[in-house]
C-alpha positions as CSV (number, residue, x, y, z in Angstrom):
1,M,-3.3,4.8,0.6
2,F,-6.7,6.1,1.1
3,P,-6.3,8.2,2.7
4,V,-3.6,7.2,5.1
5,P,-1.0,4.4,5.1
6,V,-1.1,1.5,7.4
7,G,1.2,2.2,10.4
8,E,1.6,1.5,14.0
9,N,0.3,3.2,17.1
10,S,1.8,3.3,20.6
11,A,-1.2,1.7,22.0
12,T,-0.9,-1.4,19.7
13,R,2.8,-1.6,19.0
14,G,3.4,-4.0,21.8
15,L,0.9,-6.5,20.4
16,D,3.3,-7.6,17.7
17,A,5.8,-5.0,16.8
18,E,7.9,-7.2,14.5
19,T,5.1,-8.7,12.3
20,G,2.8,-5.6,12.4
21,N,-0.3,-7.4,13.5
22,G,-1.0,-4.7,16.0
23,M,-0.8,-2.0,13.3
24,E,-3.6,-3.4,11.3
25,R,-5.8,-3.7,14.4
26,H,-5.4,0.0,15.0
27,A,-5.5,1.0,11.3
28,G,-8.7,-0.9,10.8
29,C,-10.5,1.4,13.2
30,Q,-9.2,4.5,11.5
31,F,-10.0,3.2,8.0
32,H,-13.5,2.3,9.2
33,R,-14.1,5.8,10.5
34,I,-12.9,7.3,7.2
35,S,-14.8,4.9,5.0
36,M,-18.0,5.6,7.0
37,A,-17.4,9.3,6.7
38,R,-17.1,9.1,2.9
39,R,-20.2,6.9,2.7
40,G,-22.0,9.4,5.0
41,W,-21.2,12.2,2.6
42,N,-23.2,10.2,0.0
43,A,-26.0,10.1,2.5
44,G,-25.9,13.9,3.1
45,V,-23.5,14.3,6.1
46,L,-21.9,17.8,6.1
47,P,-18.6,18.0,4.2
48,A,-16.9,19.6,7.3
49,S,-17.5,16.4,9.3
50,I,-15.8,14.4,6.6
51,E,-12.9,16.8,6.4
52,R,-12.3,16.7,10.2
53,V,-12.1,12.9,10.2
54,I,-9.7,12.8,7.3
55,E,-7.6,15.6,8.8
56,D,-7.4,13.8,12.1
57,A,-6.2,10.7,10.3
58,R,-3.6,12.6,8.4
59,E,-2.2,14.2,11.5
60,M,-2.1,10.8,13.3
61,W,-0.2,9.1,10.5
62,D,2.1,12.1,10.2
63,R,3.0,11.4,13.8
64,E,3.2,7.6,13.3
65,A,5.7,8.1,10.4
66,E,8.5,8.2,13.0
67,T,8.0,4.6,14.0
68,F,6.5,3.2,10.8
69,D,9.7,1.5,9.7
70,Q,10.1,-0.4,12.9
71,A,7.8,-3.1,11.4
72,A,10.0,-5.6,9.6
73,D,8.0,-5.5,6.3
74,H,7.8,-1.7,6.4
75,G,11.4,-0.7,7.0
76,L,13.1,-3.7,5.4
77,R,16.0,-3.0,7.7
78,D,16.7,-6.8,8.2
79,P,18.7,-7.8,5.1
80,V,17.0,-11.2,5.1
81,V,13.5,-9.6,4.9
82,R,14.7,-7.1,2.4
83,R,16.1,-9.8,0.2
84,A,12.9,-11.8,0.4
85,W,10.8,-8.8,-0.8
86,A,13.3,-8.1,-3.6
87,D,13.2,-11.7,-4.7
88,L,9.4,-11.6,-4.7
89,L,8.8,-8.3,-6.5
90,L,11.6,-7.8,-8.9
91,P,10.8,-10.7,-11.2
92,L,7.1,-9.6,-11.2
93,I,8.0,-6.0,-12.2
94,G,10.2,-7.1,-15.1
95,K,13.1,-5.7,-17.0
96,P,14.9,-2.6,-15.8
97,G,13.4,0.8,-16.5
98,R,9.8,0.0,-16.0
99,R,7.5,2.8,-14.9
100,V,6.0,1.9,-11.6
101,A,3.2,3.6,-9.6
102,D,3.5,2.7,-5.9
103,L,0.2,3.7,-4.4
104,G,0.1,4.1,-0.6
105,C,3.8,4.0,-0.5
106,G,4.3,5.0,3.1
107,T,7.9,5.9,3.8
108,G,8.9,4.7,0.3
109,T,10.6,1.5,1.2
110,L,9.3,-0.5,-1.7
111,S,9.7,2.5,-4.1
112,T,13.4,2.8,-3.0
113,L,13.9,-1.0,-3.3
114,L,12.5,-1.2,-6.8
115,A,14.6,1.9,-8.0
116,A,17.8,0.8,-6.3
117,E,17.8,-2.9,-7.2
118,G,15.6,-3.0,-10.3
119,Q,16.5,0.4,-11.9
120,H,12.8,1.1,-12.2
121,L,11.3,4.6,-12.6
122,V,9.0,4.8,-9.5
123,H,6.3,7.3,-8.6
124,G,5.2,6.9,-5.0
125,V,1.9,8.4,-3.7
126,D,0.8,8.7,-0.1
127,F,-1.7,10.8,1.9
128,S,0.7,11.6,4.7
129,M,3.1,14.5,4.2
130,E,5.5,13.2,6.8
131,M,5.6,9.8,5.2
132,I,6.5,11.4,1.9
133,R,9.1,13.6,3.5
134,R,10.8,10.5,4.9
135,A,10.4,8.7,1.6
136,R,12.3,11.5,-0.2
137,E,14.9,11.5,2.5
138,K,15.3,7.7,2.3
139,S,15.7,7.7,-1.5
140,A,18.0,10.8,-1.7
141,T,21.0,8.9,-3.0
142,V,19.2,6.3,-5.1
143,V,19.6,6.3,-8.8
144,P,17.2,6.5,-10.6
145,S,15.6,8.7,-7.9
146,P,12.0,7.8,-7.2
147,F,9.5,10.7,-7.4
148,F,7.0,11.1,-4.6
149,S,3.7,13.0,-4.3
150,V,1.4,13.8,-1.4
151,A,-2.0,12.7,-2.6
152,D,-5.0,10.3,-2.0
153,A,-4.1,6.9,-3.4
154,S,-7.8,6.2,-4.1
155,E,-7.7,8.9,-6.7
156,P,-4.1,9.3,-7.6
157,P,-3.3,12.5,-9.7
158,L,-1.4,10.5,-12.3
159,S,-1.8,10.3,-16.1
160,P,-3.9,7.4,-17.5
161,A,-2.0,4.7,-19.4
162,S,1.4,6.1,-18.2
163,F,2.7,3.2,-16.1
164,D,3.9,-0.3,-16.8
165,V,3.1,-1.5,-13.2
166,V,0.8,-0.4,-10.5
167,L,1.8,-1.7,-7.1
168,C,-0.3,-1.4,-4.0
169,R,0.5,-3.0,-0.6
170,H,-2.2,-3.1,2.1
171,V,-4.3,-0.4,0.4
172,L,-7.3,-1.9,-1.4
173,W,-9.0,-3.3,1.6
174,A,-9.4,0.2,3.0
175,M,-11.2,1.6,0.0
176,P,-14.8,2.8,0.5
177,D,-15.5,1.3,-3.0
178,P,-12.7,-1.2,-3.8
179,S,-14.0,-1.9,-7.3
180,A,-14.0,1.8,-8.2
181,A,-10.5,2.3,-6.8
182,L,-9.3,-0.7,-8.8
183,Q,-10.8,0.7,-11.9
184,R,-8.9,4.0,-11.5
185,W,-5.7,2.1,-10.8
186,I,-6.1,-0.1,-13.8
187,E,-6.6,3.0,-15.9
188,L,-3.1,4.1,-15.0
189,L,-1.7,1.1,-16.8
190,A,-0.3,1.3,-20.3
191,P,-1.4,-1.5,-22.7
192,G,0.1,-4.8,-21.4
193,G,0.6,-3.3,-17.9
194,T,0.8,-5.3,-14.7
195,L,-1.2,-4.9,-11.5
196,V,0.4,-6.1,-8.3
197,L,-1.7,-6.1,-5.1
198,I,-0.4,-7.3,-1.7
199,E,-3.3,-7.6,0.7
200,G,-4.4,-9.6,3.8
201,L,-7.2,-10.6,6.1
202,W,-5.9,-10.0,9.6
203,S,-6.7,-12.0,12.6
204,N,-9.1,-9.3,14.0
205,G,-11.2,-9.6,10.8
206,V,-10.0,-6.4,9.2
207,G,-8.9,-6.7,5.5
208,L,-9.9,-8.6,2.4
209,K,-10.1,-12.4,1.9
210,S,-8.0,-13.6,-1.0
211,S,-11.0,-15.0,-2.7
212,E,-12.8,-11.6,-2.5
213,C,-9.8,-9.7,-3.7
214,A,-9.4,-12.2,-6.6
215,R,-13.0,-11.8,-7.5
216,L,-12.7,-8.0,-7.6
217,V,-9.7,-8.1,-9.9
218,G,-11.3,-10.8,-12.0
219,S,-14.3,-8.6,-12.6
220,L,-12.0,-6.0,-14.3
221,R,-9.1,-8.1,-15.7
222,A,-8.8,-11.4,-17.5
223,D,-5.6,-12.6,-15.7
224,V,-5.7,-13.2,-11.9
225,Q,-2.9,-15.1,-10.2
226,L,-2.9,-15.6,-6.5
227,Q,0.2,-16.3,-4.3
228,I,-0.2,-16.9,-0.5
229,L,2.6,-15.1,1.4
230,D,2.7,-17.4,4.4
231,D,6.5,-17.5,4.7
232,D,7.6,-15.8,7.9
233,V,10.6,-14.3,6.1
234,Y,8.4,-11.6,4.6
235,W,7.1,-10.4,7.9
236,G,10.0,-10.8,10.2
237,G,8.2,-13.4,12.4
238,R,5.2,-15.7,12.7
239,T,1.8,-14.4,11.6
240,D,-1.7,-15.9,12.0
241,D,-3.2,-13.9,9.2
242,E,-4.1,-14.5,5.6
243,R,-1.5,-12.6,3.6
244,Y,-1.2,-12.8,-0.1
245,L,-0.2,-11.3,-3.5
246,I,-2.4,-11.0,-6.6
247,L,-0.8,-10.5,-9.9
248,S,-2.7,-9.5,-13.0
249,A,-0.8,-9.2,-16.2
250,S,-3.8,-8.4,-18.5
């Protein structure tokens, strides 16, 4: 994620620990500060100011990694929730052995799922060193073993045209320039590659409307398919948010 993964904070965890609604409330404030800092740099703010904001965020999400997987859709510890995500994503990824970039991978739950159940070759990227440490630990016995890098998902240090699938969950909405980030992600795809975005507009107004996300993808890709993820099984409980998946196969 840019530059930190969505996670939960002790001050908001009690709002809705199972479905993660509280997490996005808190993350929205952090992403807003970071986005403003990046935009401020374009307007002439000192680089040191930007670096301090970003480093504060990195340190916070390193701390939050300890409880990140408590959210049902983050940890997939409930076998019913895990099965729901597997049944959703595996058919979209395709045949075994596909090269998948999981941008903003957090603790690597989806990376591990795709490698273990789909036999896919996954490269996960996240800004938080502690998230990546936990991702590597989580996937230690998985074959094929996912590869993880600590890096900014808005500008992933990955080779162009080297992936069959780019997967991002709850990442695009936080980009200072979503269109530019999308363009970079699409450049990672080999010819015929597939883009999979899981996004939302949370009840506090943070996020991206499905129509806006579809418009952004449609400005860069011919194929845009929208699926509303309103089944509680994905989130471990009831939600009042707009949550959705966008698939672009070309």
